[in-house]
mmCIF file of the N, C-alpha and C atoms, coordinates in Angstrom:
data_MODEL
# 
_entry.id   MODEL 
# 
loop_
_atom_site.group_PDB 
_atom_site.id 
_atom_site.type_symbol 
_atom_site.label_atom_id 
_atom_site.label_alt_id 
_atom_site.label_comp_id 
_atom_site.label_asym_id 
_atom_site.label_entity_id 
_atom_site.label_seq_id 
_atom_site.pdbx_PDB_ins_code 
_atom_site.Cartn_x 
_atom_site.Cartn_y 
_atom_site.Cartn_z 
_atom_site.occupancy 
_atom_site.B_iso_or_equiv 
_atom_site.pdbx_formal_charge 
_atom_site.auth_seq_id 
_atom_site.auth_comp_id 
_atom_site.auth_asym_id 
_atom_site.auth_atom_id 
_atom_site.pdbx_PDB_model_num 
ATOM 1   N N  . MET A 1 1  ? 103.320 30.885 11.547  1.00 0.00 ? 1  MET A N  1 
ATOM 2   C CA . MET A 1 1  ? 104.017 30.133 10.900  1.00 0.00 ? 1  MET A CA 1 
ATOM 3   C C  . MET A 1 1  ? 103.253 30.587 9.471   1.00 0.00 ? 1  MET A C  1 
ATOM 4   N N  . ALA A 1 2  ? 104.392 30.730 8.468   1.00 0.00 ? 2  ALA A N  1 
ATOM 5   C CA . ALA A 1 2  ? 104.138 31.102 6.698   1.00 0.00 ? 2  ALA A CA 1 
ATOM 6   C C  . ALA A 1 2  ? 103.657 29.918 6.230   1.00 0.00 ? 2  ALA A C  1 
ATOM 7   N N  . SER A 1 3  ? 102.489 30.231 5.385   1.00 0.00 ? 3  SER A N  1 
ATOM 8   C CA . SER A 1 3  ? 102.034 29.315 4.607   1.00 0.00 ? 3  SER A CA 1 
ATOM 9   C C  . SER A 1 3  ? 103.202 28.711 3.426   1.00 0.00 ? 3  SER A C  1 
ATOM 10  N N  . THR A 1 4  ? 103.002 27.633 2.765   1.00 0.00 ? 4  THR A N  1 
ATOM 11  C CA . THR A 1 4  ? 103.950 27.149 1.795   1.00 0.00 ? 4  THR A CA 1 
ATOM 12  C C  . THR A 1 4  ? 103.992 28.103 0.577   1.00 0.00 ? 4  THR A C  1 
ATOM 13  N N  . CYS A 1 5  ? 102.719 28.760 0.133   1.00 0.00 ? 5  CYS A N  1 
ATOM 14  C CA . CYS A 1 5  ? 102.826 29.967 -0.884  1.00 0.00 ? 5  CYS A CA 1 
ATOM 15  C C  . CYS A 1 5  ? 103.683 31.222 -0.300  1.00 0.00 ? 5  CYS A C  1 
ATOM 16  N N  . GLU A 1 6  ? 103.493 31.462 0.777   1.00 0.00 ? 6  GLU A N  1 
ATOM 17  C CA . GLU A 1 6  ? 104.235 32.659 1.584   1.00 0.00 ? 6  GLU A CA 1 
ATOM 18  C C  . GLU A 1 6  ? 105.738 32.212 1.395   1.00 0.00 ? 6  GLU A C  1 
ATOM 19  N N  . GLN A 1 7  ? 106.133 31.062 1.680   1.00 0.00 ? 7  GLN A N  1 
ATOM 20  C CA . GLN A 1 7  ? 107.601 30.758 1.983   1.00 0.00 ? 7  GLN A CA 1 
ATOM 21  C C  . GLN A 1 7  ? 108.209 30.566 0.529   1.00 0.00 ? 7  GLN A C  1 
ATOM 22  N N  . VAL A 1 8  ? 107.347 30.144 -0.603  1.00 0.00 ? 8  VAL A N  1 
ATOM 23  C CA . VAL A 1 8  ? 108.045 29.803 -1.651  1.00 0.00 ? 8  VAL A CA 1 
ATOM 24  C C  . VAL A 1 8  ? 107.994 31.433 -2.452  1.00 0.00 ? 8  VAL A C  1 
ATOM 25  N N  . GLU A 1 9  ? 107.050 32.444 -2.341  1.00 0.00 ? 9  GLU A N  1 
ATOM 26  C CA . GLU A 1 9  ? 107.227 33.560 -2.752  1.00 0.00 ? 9  GLU A CA 1 
ATOM 27  C C  . GLU A 1 9  ? 108.284 34.670 -1.860  1.00 0.00 ? 9  GLU A C  1 
ATOM 28  N N  . GLN A 1 10 ? 108.896 34.153 -1.135  1.00 0.00 ? 10 GLN A N  1 
ATOM 29  C CA . GLN A 1 10 ? 109.733 34.710 -0.502  1.00 0.00 ? 10 GLN A CA 1 
ATOM 30  C C  . GLN A 1 10 ? 111.267 34.579 -1.074  1.00 0.00 ? 10 GLN A C  1 
ATOM 31  N N  . GLY A 1 11 ? 111.402 33.541 -2.210  1.00 0.00 ? 11 GLY A N  1 
ATOM 32  C CA . GLY A 1 11 ? 112.308 33.236 -2.982  1.00 0.00 ? 11 GLY A CA 1 
ATOM 33  C C  . GLY A 1 11 ? 112.270 34.036 -4.078  1.00 0.00 ? 11 GLY A C  1 
ATOM 34  N N  . LYS A 1 12 ? 112.968 33.748 -5.321  1.00 0.00 ? 12 LYS A N  1 
ATOM 35  C CA . LYS A 1 12 ? 112.969 34.359 -6.534  1.00 0.00 ? 12 LYS A CA 1 
ATOM 36  C C  . LYS A 1 12 ? 111.386 34.084 -7.454  1.00 0.00 ? 12 LYS A C  1 
ATOM 37  N N  . THR A 1 13 ? 110.859 34.758 -8.158  1.00 0.00 ? 13 THR A N  1 
ATOM 38  C CA . THR A 1 13 ? 109.369 34.482 -8.612  1.00 0.00 ? 13 THR A CA 1 
ATOM 39  C C  . THR A 1 13 ? 109.405 34.573 -9.903  1.00 0.00 ? 13 THR A C  1 
ATOM 40  N N  . SER A 1 14 ? 110.386 35.122 -10.690 1.00 0.00 ? 14 SER A N  1 
ATOM 41  C CA . SER A 1 14 ? 110.331 35.182 -12.240 1.00 0.00 ? 14 SER A CA 1 
ATOM 42  C C  . SER A 1 14 ? 111.732 35.285 -12.776 1.00 0.00 ? 14 SER A C  1 
ATOM 43  N N  . TRP A 1 15 ? 112.094 34.447 -13.843 1.00 0.00 ? 15 TRP A N  1 
ATOM 44  C CA . TRP A 1 15 ? 113.245 34.490 -14.708 1.00 0.00 ? 15 TRP A CA 1 
ATOM 45  C C  . TRP A 1 15 ? 113.482 35.005 -15.892 1.00 0.00 ? 15 TRP A C  1 
ATOM 46  N N  . PRO A 1 16 ? 113.150 36.319 -16.078 1.00 0.00 ? 16 PRO A N  1 
ATOM 47  C CA . PRO A 1 16 ? 113.324 37.038 -17.509 1.00 0.00 ? 16 PRO A CA 1 
ATOM 48  C C  . PRO A 1 16 ? 114.535 36.784 -18.100 1.00 0.00 ? 16 PRO A C  1 
ATOM 49  N N  . GLU A 1 17 ? 115.626 36.584 -17.486 1.00 0.00 ? 17 GLU A N  1 
ATOM 50  C CA . GLU A 1 17 ? 117.106 36.196 -18.131 1.00 0.00 ? 17 GLU A CA 1 
ATOM 51  C C  . GLU A 1 17 ? 117.192 34.932 -18.679 1.00 0.00 ? 17 GLU A C  1 
ATOM 52  N N  . LEU A 1 18 ? 116.279 34.103 -18.461 1.00 0.00 ? 18 LEU A N  1 
ATOM 53  C CA . LEU A 1 18 ? 116.488 32.515 -18.990 1.00 0.00 ? 18 LEU A CA 1 
ATOM 54  C C  . LEU A 1 18 ? 115.501 32.501 -20.588 1.00 0.00 ? 18 LEU A C  1 
ATOM 55  N N  . VAL A 1 19 ? 115.023 33.414 -20.499 1.00 0.00 ? 19 VAL A N  1 
ATOM 56  C CA . VAL A 1 19 ? 114.365 33.234 -22.232 1.00 0.00 ? 19 VAL A CA 1 
ATOM 57  C C  . VAL A 1 19 ? 115.300 33.312 -23.177 1.00 0.00 ? 19 VAL A C  1 
ATOM 58  N N  . GLY A 1 20 ? 115.539 32.434 -24.003 1.00 0.00 ? 20 GLY A N  1 
ATOM 59  C CA . GLY A 1 20 ? 116.257 32.211 -24.922 1.00 0.00 ? 20 GLY A CA 1 
ATOM 60  C C  . GLY A 1 20 ? 117.610 30.874 -24.603 1.00 0.00 ? 20 GLY A C  1 
ATOM 61  N N  . GLU A 1 21 ? 117.344 30.696 -23.532 1.00 0.00 ? 21 GLU A N  1 
ATOM 62  C CA . GLU A 1 21 ? 118.238 29.270 -23.092 1.00 0.00 ? 21 GLU A CA 1 
ATOM 63  C C  . GLU A 1 21 ? 117.197 27.898 -23.419 1.00 0.00 ? 21 GLU A C  1 
ATOM 64  N N  . THR A 1 22 ? 118.144 27.053 -23.311 1.00 0.00 ? 22 THR A N  1 
ATOM 65  C CA . THR A 1 22 ? 117.269 25.803 -23.459 1.00 0.00 ? 22 THR A CA 1 
ATOM 66  C C  . THR A 1 22 ? 116.190 25.273 -22.357 1.00 0.00 ? 22 THR A C  1 
ATOM 67  N N  . GLY A 1 23 ? 115.409 24.792 -22.355 1.00 0.00 ? 23 GLY A N  1 
ATOM 68  C CA . GLY A 1 23 ? 114.401 24.756 -21.471 1.00 0.00 ? 23 GLY A CA 1 
ATOM 69  C C  . GLY A 1 23 ? 114.986 23.757 -20.185 1.00 0.00 ? 23 GLY A C  1 
ATOM 70  N N  . THR A 1 24 ? 115.628 22.691 -20.825 1.00 0.00 ? 24 THR A N  1 
ATOM 71  C CA . THR A 1 24 ? 116.237 21.925 -19.407 1.00 0.00 ? 24 THR A CA 1 
ATOM 72  C C  . THR A 1 24 ? 117.263 22.651 -18.500 1.00 0.00 ? 24 THR A C  1 
ATOM 73  N N  . SER A 1 25 ? 118.115 23.610 -19.326 1.00 0.00 ? 25 SER A N  1 
ATOM 74  C CA . SER A 1 25 ? 119.015 24.478 -18.452 1.00 0.00 ? 25 SER A CA 1 
ATOM 75  C C  . SER A 1 25 ? 118.089 25.448 -17.674 1.00 0.00 ? 25 SER A C  1 
ATOM 76  N N  . ALA A 1 26 ? 117.278 26.197 -18.200 1.00 0.00 ? 26 ALA A N  1 
ATOM 77  C CA . ALA A 1 26 ? 116.100 26.810 -17.605 1.00 0.00 ? 26 ALA A CA 1 
ATOM 78  C C  . ALA A 1 26 ? 115.800 26.419 -16.371 1.00 0.00 ? 26 ALA A C  1 
ATOM 79  N N  . ALA A 1 27 ? 115.294 25.258 -16.644 1.00 0.00 ? 27 ALA A N  1 
ATOM 80  C CA . ALA A 1 27 ? 114.567 24.302 -15.378 1.00 0.00 ? 27 ALA A CA 1 
ATOM 81  C C  . ALA A 1 27 ? 115.562 24.053 -14.110 1.00 0.00 ? 27 ALA A C  1 
ATOM 82  N N  . SER A 1 28 ? 116.612 23.821 -14.685 1.00 0.00 ? 28 SER A N  1 
ATOM 83  C CA . SER A 1 28 ? 117.618 23.525 -13.397 1.00 0.00 ? 28 SER A CA 1 
ATOM 84  C C  . SER A 1 28 ? 118.033 24.796 -12.835 1.00 0.00 ? 28 SER A C  1 
ATOM 85  N N  . THR A 1 29 ? 117.951 25.877 -13.375 1.00 0.00 ? 29 THR A N  1 
ATOM 86  C CA . THR A 1 29 ? 118.364 27.203 -13.145 1.00 0.00 ? 29 THR A CA 1 
ATOM 87  C C  . THR A 1 29 ? 117.367 27.426 -11.990 1.00 0.00 ? 29 THR A C  1 
ATOM 88  N N  . ILE A 1 30 ? 115.844 27.314 -12.234 1.00 0.00 ? 30 ILE A N  1 
ATOM 89  C CA . ILE A 1 30 ? 114.920 27.780 -11.543 1.00 0.00 ? 30 ILE A CA 1 
ATOM 90  C C  . ILE A 1 30 ? 115.139 27.155 -10.298 1.00 0.00 ? 30 ILE A C  1 
ATOM 91  N N  . GLU A 1 31 ? 115.204 25.630 -10.407 1.00 0.00 ? 31 GLU A N  1 
ATOM 92  C CA . GLU A 1 31 ? 114.968 24.971 -9.281  1.00 0.00 ? 31 GLU A CA 1 
ATOM 93  C C  . GLU A 1 31 ? 116.282 25.041 -8.490  1.00 0.00 ? 31 GLU A C  1 
ATOM 94  N N  . ASN A 1 32 ? 117.551 25.439 -8.966  1.00 0.00 ? 32 ASN A N  1 
ATOM 95  C CA . ASN A 1 32 ? 118.607 25.520 -7.947  1.00 0.00 ? 32 ASN A CA 1 
ATOM 96  C C  . ASN A 1 32 ? 118.496 26.937 -7.185  1.00 0.00 ? 32 ASN A C  1 
ATOM 97  N N  . GLU A 1 33 ? 117.615 28.153 -8.126  1.00 0.00 ? 33 GLU A N  1 
ATOM 98  C CA . GLU A 1 33 ? 117.680 29.442 -7.262  1.00 0.00 ? 33 GLU A CA 1 
ATOM 99  C C  . GLU A 1 33 ? 116.314 29.574 -6.356  1.00 0.00 ? 33 GLU A C  1 
ATOM 100 N N  . ASN A 1 34 ? 115.408 28.569 -6.607  1.00 0.00 ? 34 ASN A N  1 
ATOM 101 C CA . ASN A 1 34 ? 114.445 28.464 -5.753  1.00 0.00 ? 34 ASN A CA 1 
ATOM 102 C C  . ASN A 1 34 ? 114.238 26.913 -5.346  1.00 0.00 ? 34 ASN A C  1 
ATOM 103 N N  . PRO A 1 35 ? 114.665 26.214 -4.618  1.00 0.00 ? 35 PRO A N  1 
ATOM 104 C CA . PRO A 1 35 ? 114.369 25.039 -4.436  1.00 0.00 ? 35 PRO A CA 1 
ATOM 105 C C  . PRO A 1 35 ? 112.947 24.580 -3.888  1.00 0.00 ? 35 PRO A C  1 
ATOM 106 N N  . LEU A 1 36 ? 112.310 25.582 -3.522  1.00 0.00 ? 36 LEU A N  1 
ATOM 107 C CA . LEU A 1 36 ? 110.645 25.271 -3.215  1.00 0.00 ? 36 LEU A CA 1 
ATOM 108 C C  . LEU A 1 36 ? 109.791 25.066 -4.324  1.00 0.00 ? 36 LEU A C  1 
ATOM 109 N N  . VAL A 1 37 ? 110.283 25.355 -5.481  1.00 0.00 ? 37 VAL A N  1 
ATOM 110 C CA . VAL A 1 37 ? 109.272 25.397 -6.897  1.00 0.00 ? 37 VAL A CA 1 
ATOM 111 C C  . VAL A 1 37 ? 109.889 23.939 -7.501  1.00 0.00 ? 37 VAL A C  1 
ATOM 112 N N  . ASP A 1 38 ? 108.673 23.423 -8.601  1.00 0.00 ? 38 ASP A N  1 
ATOM 113 C CA . ASP A 1 38 ? 109.070 22.425 -9.369  1.00 0.00 ? 38 ASP A CA 1 
ATOM 114 C C  . ASP A 1 38 ? 108.903 23.341 -10.626 1.00 0.00 ? 38 ASP A C  1 
ATOM 115 N N  . ALA A 1 39 ? 109.606 23.077 -11.424 1.00 0.00 ? 39 ALA A N  1 
ATOM 116 C CA . ALA A 1 39 ? 110.059 23.834 -12.761 1.00 0.00 ? 39 ALA A CA 1 
ATOM 117 C C  . ALA A 1 39 ? 109.144 22.889 -13.806 1.00 0.00 ? 39 ALA A C  1 
ATOM 118 N N  . ARG A 1 40 ? 108.523 23.072 -14.560 1.00 0.00 ? 40 ARG A N  1 
ATOM 119 C CA . ARG A 1 40 ? 107.991 22.129 -15.716 1.00 0.00 ? 40 ARG A CA 1 
ATOM 120 C C  . ARG A 1 40 ? 107.897 22.852 -17.113 1.00 0.00 ? 40 ARG A C  1 
ATOM 121 N N  . ILE A 1 41 ? 108.576 21.876 -18.110 1.00 0.00 ? 41 ILE A N  1 
ATOM 122 C CA . ILE A 1 41 ? 108.820 22.299 -19.440 1.00 0.00 ? 41 ILE A CA 1 
ATOM 123 C C  . ILE A 1 41 ? 107.744 21.746 -20.016 1.00 0.00 ? 41 ILE A C  1 
ATOM 124 N N  . ILE A 1 42 ? 107.179 23.196 -20.869 1.00 0.00 ? 42 ILE A N  1 
ATOM 125 C CA . ILE A 1 42 ? 105.862 23.056 -21.432 1.00 0.00 ? 42 ILE A CA 1 
ATOM 126 C C  . ILE A 1 42 ? 106.050 23.523 -22.998 1.00 0.00 ? 42 ILE A C  1 
ATOM 127 N N  . LEU A 1 43 ? 105.799 22.678 -23.877 1.00 0.00 ? 43 LEU A N  1 
ATOM 128 C CA . LEU A 1 43 ? 105.740 22.858 -25.174 1.00 0.00 ? 43 LEU A CA 1 
ATOM 129 C C  . LEU A 1 43 ? 104.677 24.052 -25.700 1.00 0.00 ? 43 LEU A C  1 
ATOM 130 N N  . GLU A 1 44 ? 105.419 25.008 -26.343 1.00 0.00 ? 44 GLU A N  1 
ATOM 131 C CA . GLU A 1 44 ? 104.671 26.418 -26.603 1.00 0.00 ? 44 GLU A CA 1 
ATOM 132 C C  . GLU A 1 44 ? 103.222 25.558 -27.244 1.00 0.00 ? 44 GLU A C  1 
ATOM 133 N N  . GLY A 1 45 ? 102.038 26.384 -27.176 1.00 0.00 ? 45 GLY A N  1 
ATOM 134 C CA . GLY A 1 45 ? 100.708 25.839 -27.721 1.00 0.00 ? 45 GLY A CA 1 
ATOM 135 C C  . GLY A 1 45 ? 100.005 24.714 -27.165 1.00 0.00 ? 45 GLY A C  1 
ATOM 136 N N  . THR A 1 46 ? 100.657 23.987 -25.780 1.00 0.00 ? 46 THR A N  1 
ATOM 137 C CA . THR A 1 46 ? 100.005 23.214 -25.145 1.00 0.00 ? 46 THR A CA 1 
ATOM 138 C C  . THR A 1 46 ? 99.073  24.030 -24.319 1.00 0.00 ? 46 THR A C  1 
ATOM 139 N N  . ILE A 1 47 ? 97.729  23.318 -24.653 1.00 0.00 ? 47 ILE A N  1 
ATOM 140 C CA . ILE A 1 47 ? 96.845  23.678 -23.675 1.00 0.00 ? 47 ILE A CA 1 
ATOM 141 C C  . ILE A 1 47 ? 96.634  23.407 -21.957 1.00 0.00 ? 47 ILE A C  1 
ATOM 142 N N  . ILE A 1 48 ? 96.903  24.315 -21.234 1.00 0.00 ? 48 ILE A N  1 
ATOM 143 C CA . ILE A 1 48 ? 96.771  23.414 -20.030 1.00 0.00 ? 48 ILE A CA 1 
ATOM 144 C C  . ILE A 1 48 ? 95.718  24.401 -19.067 1.00 0.00 ? 48 ILE A C  1 
ATOM 145 N N  . THR A 1 49 ? 95.389  24.245 -17.892 1.00 0.00 ? 49 THR A N  1 
ATOM 146 C CA . THR A 1 49 ? 94.484  24.769 -17.007 1.00 0.00 ? 49 THR A CA 1 
ATOM 147 C C  . THR A 1 49 ? 94.831  26.136 -16.482 1.00 0.00 ? 49 THR A C  1 
ATOM 148 N N  . GLN A 1 50 ? 94.161  27.124 -16.463 1.00 0.00 ? 50 GLN A N  1 
ATOM 149 C CA . GLN A 1 50 ? 94.718  28.462 -15.589 1.00 0.00 ? 50 GLN A CA 1 
ATOM 150 C C  . GLN A 1 50 ? 94.499  28.538 -14.257 1.00 0.00 ? 50 GLN A C  1 
ATOM 151 N N  . VAL A 1 51 ? 95.146  27.496 -13.497 1.00 0.00 ? 51 VAL A N  1 
ATOM 152 C CA . VAL A 1 51 ? 95.093  27.396 -12.165 1.00 0.00 ? 51 VAL A CA 1 
ATOM 153 C C  . VAL A 1 51 ? 96.301  28.175 -11.685 1.00 0.00 ? 51 VAL A C  1 
ATOM 154 N N  . TYR A 1 52 ? 96.366  28.959 -10.840 1.00 0.00 ? 52 TYR A N  1 
ATOM 155 C CA . TYR A 1 52 ? 97.628  29.403 -10.148 1.00 0.00 ? 52 TYR A CA 1 
ATOM 156 C C  . TYR A 1 52 ? 98.058  28.393 -9.149  1.00 0.00 ? 52 TYR A C  1 
ATOM 157 N N  . ILE A 1 53 ? 99.379  27.769 -9.203  1.00 0.00 ? 53 ILE A N  1 
ATOM 158 C CA . ILE A 1 53 ? 99.922  26.718 -8.188  1.00 0.00 ? 53 ILE A CA 1 
ATOM 159 C C  . ILE A 1 53 ? 101.351 27.478 -7.681  1.00 0.00 ? 53 ILE A C  1 
ATOM 160 N N  . CYS A 1 54 ? 101.098 27.819 -6.595  1.00 0.00 ? 54 CYS A N  1 
ATOM 161 C CA . CYS A 1 54 ? 102.557 28.813 -6.236  1.00 0.00 ? 54 CYS A CA 1 
ATOM 162 C C  . CYS A 1 54 ? 103.837 27.971 -6.244  1.00 0.00 ? 54 CYS A C  1 
ATOM 163 N N  . ASP A 1 55 ? 103.887 26.790 -6.184  1.00 0.00 ? 55 ASP A N  1 
ATOM 164 C CA . ASP A 1 55 ? 105.114 25.901 -6.313  1.00 0.00 ? 55 ASP A CA 1 
ATOM 165 C C  . ASP A 1 55 ? 105.582 25.445 -7.446  1.00 0.00 ? 55 ASP A C  1 
ATOM 166 N N  . ARG A 1 56 ? 104.820 26.043 -8.829  1.00 0.00 ? 56 ARG A N  1 
ATOM 167 C CA . ARG A 1 56 ? 104.914 25.658 -9.970  1.00 0.00 ? 56 ARG A CA 1 
ATOM 168 C C  . ARG A 1 56 ? 105.522 26.735 -10.756 1.00 0.00 ? 56 ARG A C  1 
ATOM 169 N N  . VAL A 1 57 ? 106.469 26.249 -11.453 1.00 0.00 ? 57 VAL A N  1 
ATOM 170 C CA . VAL A 1 57 ? 106.943 27.341 -12.825 1.00 0.00 ? 57 VAL A CA 1 
ATOM 171 C C  . VAL A 1 57 ? 106.990 26.651 -14.232 1.00 0.00 ? 57 VAL A C  1 
ATOM 172 N N  . LEU A 1 58 ? 106.226 27.157 -14.625 1.00 0.00 ? 58 LEU A N  1 
ATOM 173 C CA . LEU A 1 58 ? 106.053 26.677 -16.143 1.00 0.00 ? 58 LEU A CA 1 
ATOM 174 C C  . LEU A 1 58 ? 107.306 27.437 -17.165 1.00 0.00 ? 58 LEU A C  1 
ATOM 175 N N  . VAL A 1 59 ? 107.803 26.491 -17.732 1.00 0.00 ? 59 VAL A N  1 
ATOM 176 C CA . VAL A 1 59 ? 109.103 26.777 -18.726 1.00 0.00 ? 59 VAL A CA 1 
ATOM 177 C C  . VAL A 1 59 ? 108.582 26.787 -20.085 1.00 0.00 ? 59 VAL A C  1 
ATOM 178 N N  . TRP A 1 60 ? 108.033 27.532 -20.762 1.00 0.00 ? 60 TRP A N  1 
ATOM 179 C CA . TRP A 1 60 ? 107.382 27.428 -22.109 1.00 0.00 ? 60 TRP A CA 1 
ATOM 180 C C  . TRP A 1 60 ? 108.537 27.298 -23.226 1.00 0.00 ? 60 TRP A C  1 
ATOM 181 N N  . VAL A 1 61 ? 108.585 26.417 -24.066 1.00 0.00 ? 61 VAL A N  1 
ATOM 182 C CA . VAL A 1 61 ? 109.493 26.229 -25.226 1.00 0.00 ? 61 VAL A CA 1 
ATOM 183 C C  . VAL A 1 61 ? 109.125 26.141 -26.224 1.00 0.00 ? 61 VAL A C  1 
ATOM 184 N N  . ASN A 1 62 ? 109.767 26.231 -27.235 1.00 0.00 ? 62 ASN A N  1 
ATOM 185 C CA . ASN A 1 62 ? 109.516 26.123 -28.803 1.00 0.00 ? 62 ASN A CA 1 
ATOM 186 C C  . ASN A 1 62 ? 109.947 24.788 -28.993 1.00 0.00 ? 62 ASN A C  1 
ATOM 187 N N  . ASP A 1 63 ? 109.360 24.336 -30.369 1.00 0.00 ? 63 ASP A N  1 
ATOM 188 C CA . ASP A 1 63 ? 109.720 22.842 -30.923 1.00 0.00 ? 63 ASP A CA 1 
ATOM 189 C C  . ASP A 1 63 ? 111.360 22.635 -30.919 1.00 0.00 ? 63 ASP A C  1 
ATOM 190 N N  . ARG A 1 64 ? 112.190 23.850 -30.705 1.00 0.00 ? 64 ARG A N  1 
ATOM 191 C CA . ARG A 1 64 ? 113.647 23.601 -30.668 1.00 0.00 ? 64 ARG A CA 1 
ATOM 192 C C  . ARG A 1 64 ? 114.245 23.076 -29.094 1.00 0.00 ? 64 ARG A C  1 
ATOM 193 N N  . GLY A 1 65 ? 113.197 23.392 -28.360 1.00 0.00 ? 65 GLY A N  1 
ATOM 194 C CA . GLY A 1 65 ? 113.513 23.181 -26.789 1.00 0.00 ? 65 GLY A CA 1 
ATOM 195 C C  . GLY A 1 65 ? 114.060 24.686 -26.295 1.00 0.00 ? 65 GLY A C  1 
ATOM 196 N N  . ILE A 1 66 ? 113.819 25.811 -26.796 1.00 0.00 ? 66 ILE A N  1 
ATOM 197 C CA . ILE A 1 66 ? 114.324 27.084 -26.102 1.00 0.00 ? 66 ILE A CA 1 
ATOM 198 C C  . ILE A 1 66 ? 113.198 27.861 -25.623 1.00 0.00 ? 66 ILE A C  1 
ATOM 199 N N  . THR A 1 67 ? 113.558 28.419 -24.297 1.00 0.00 ? 67 THR A N  1 
ATOM 200 C CA . THR A 1 67 ? 112.501 29.044 -23.644 1.00 0.00 ? 67 THR A CA 1 
ATOM 201 C C  . THR A 1 67 ? 112.046 30.304 -24.268 1.00 0.00 ? 67 THR A C  1 
ATOM 202 N N  . VAL A 1 68 ? 110.615 30.319 -24.620 1.00 0.00 ? 68 VAL A N  1 
ATOM 203 C CA . VAL A 1 68 ? 110.116 31.232 -25.378 1.00 0.00 ? 68 VAL A CA 1 
ATOM 204 C C  . VAL A 1 68 ? 109.526 32.563 -24.416 1.00 0.00 ? 68 VAL A C  1 
ATOM 205 N N  . ARG A 1 69 ? 108.929 32.440 -23.402 1.00 0.00 ? 69 ARG A N  1 
ATOM 206 C CA . ARG A 1 69 ? 108.286 33.144 -22.488 1.00 0.00 ? 69 ARG A CA 1 
ATOM 207 C C  . ARG A 1 69 ? 109.336 33.478 -21.107 1.00 0.00 ? 69 ARG A C  1 
ATOM 208 N N  . THR A 1 70 ? 109.033 34.307 -20.063 1.00 0.00 ? 70 THR A N  1 
ATOM 209 C CA . THR A 1 70 ? 109.626 34.460 -18.842 1.00 0.00 ? 70 THR A CA 1 
ATOM 210 C C  . THR A 1 70 ? 108.958 33.467 -17.718 1.00 0.00 ? 70 THR A C  1 
ATOM 211 N N  . PRO A 1 71 ? 109.844 32.711 -17.343 1.00 0.00 ? 71 PRO A N  1 
ATOM 212 C CA . PRO A 1 71 ? 109.635 31.624 -16.627 1.00 0.00 ? 71 PRO A CA 1 
ATOM 213 C C  . PRO A 1 71 ? 109.052 32.418 -15.046 1.00 0.00 ? 71 PRO A C  1 
ATOM 214 N N  . MET A 1 72 ? 107.730 32.280 -14.688 1.00 0.00 ? 72 MET A N  1 
ATOM 215 C CA . MET A 1 72 ? 107.234 32.558 -13.565 1.00 0.00 ? 72 MET A CA 1 
ATOM 216 C C  . MET A 1 72 ? 106.382 31.653 -12.568 1.00 0.00 ? 72 MET A C  1 
ATOM 217 N N  . ILE A 1 73 ? 106.577 32.180 -11.329 1.00 0.00 ? 73 ILE A N  1 
ATOM 218 C CA . ILE A 1 73 ? 105.533 31.003 -10.532 1.00 0.00 ? 73 ILE A CA 1 
ATOM 219 C C  . ILE A 1 73 ? 104.170 31.204 -10.733 1.00 0.00 ? 73 ILE A C  1 
ATOM 220 N N  . GLY A 1 74 ? 103.469 30.259 -10.732 1.00 0.00 ? 74 GLY A N  1 
ATOM 221 C CA . GLY A 1 74 ? 102.081 30.266 -11.160 1.00 0.00 ? 74 GLY A CA 1 
ATOM 222 C C  . GLY A 1 74 ? 101.813 28.985 -11.869 1.00 0.00 ? 74 GLY A C  1 
# 
């Protein structure tokens, strides 16, 4: 039986095409394309712990809510 991480990583793991989109739109697209992940919108400059979480996708946005980095699992 595959672990949760193996199952998640069998789907799409990064979304470079979403840079420039709104964070809410990007998060919705991510969760639709890989329903095993939880997309979280994070304001650029926010300090977070550098822990790899295989079912999390961080959507980094600027102060206008626009995605500024490629969202990827981790």
